[in-house]
C-alpha positions, 0 to 999 in steps of 0.5 A: 571073851566077846563083847557081843551076845552069843551067836552074833553074826555079820553077814557080808554081801558082795556086789557086781563083778565080785564074789565073797572073796572081795571081803577076804581082808575083813573076815578074820579081823571080824571073827577075832572080835567074836563075831560069826562071819558069813559071806552070802553068795548071791546069783546076780540074776535079779534083785528078787533072786538076790534078796531070796538068796540072802534070806536063805543065807540068813537062815544059817545064823541064829542070833542078832545080825549086822548086814553089810553090802558093797555097791549093788548089794546095798539094794539087796541087804535092804530087802532082807526080811529076817527080824534078827537083822539089827542094822545095815552097813553100806560100803560105797553102796546103792540104796534105792527107795521103794519103787526105784531101780538100781539103775535110777540111783546109779545114774543119778549124777554124772559118771566119772570120766574114767568110769567104764561104758557098760553094756550087756552081752547077748545073754543079758549079763554085764561083764567088767573089762580088766581096764575097768577094774584098774581105772574105776572099780579099784584104781587105788589097788595094785595091778596084781589085785585088779588082775585077780578081781578081773579073773574071779569076777561074776557078771551081773544080769541087766534084770538086777538093775532094772527091777523096782526095789521093795520097801527098804529095811533102812526105813526101820533099822539103823544104818551106816554108810562108808562114803567113798570120796574117790569113787569112780563107779558111784558118784560120791554126790549120789552116795551122799544123797542116798546116805542123807535120805536114809539118815545113815551115820556117815563115815566119809573117806578118800577111798576108791570104790572097793575099800574092802580091798584098798583100805580094809581097816576103815571098813572094819571100823565102820562094821564094828561101830554098827555091831557095838551099837546094835548088837551089844546087850 
């Protein structure tokens, strides 16, 4: 019997250069805990469009919800307007405040020496080179894993990181933050700054930028903690 109220859901939101499959190692374990699990597809075309897509995905749920976002998706989950969202989980994620852009917080501190040099193509989309996955996005993953990540990647539009964020939901909802101490994409100092600013409950570990792939049990533990504290009757 589930420890959570009926129709409780966790909605997972992917970041840049990814799709819902980035959560594949955590979906079944969360379902086995009695939670409805949805991976919200976002178009990565603008912050406004991505928030709208998330709000549409939330319409597929009917009970209380925990929202979890990776990397860029931290800005997206903070824009959700559904009142059934009870808490937020940030997995090595970005958390701009009202009026800030994703780019502003992303570039707040010095980049890691292995961080890739990013630039949009002629269509305004940013792609990640295979070497970028292996050196920075998931440097603790196997070569096979990073090859798959590169093959299934979806580009992010420059507009996503240049648009000002709305009032973030973390101002009114409890939040958790899995801080990736070995992150080569988002400086851990930046992660600490954002987590402290939002008064998140921080779990700090020696993981890379994509712990859902390299240390999924840590991600599962953080999400279950949020679910137990905010969904349980």
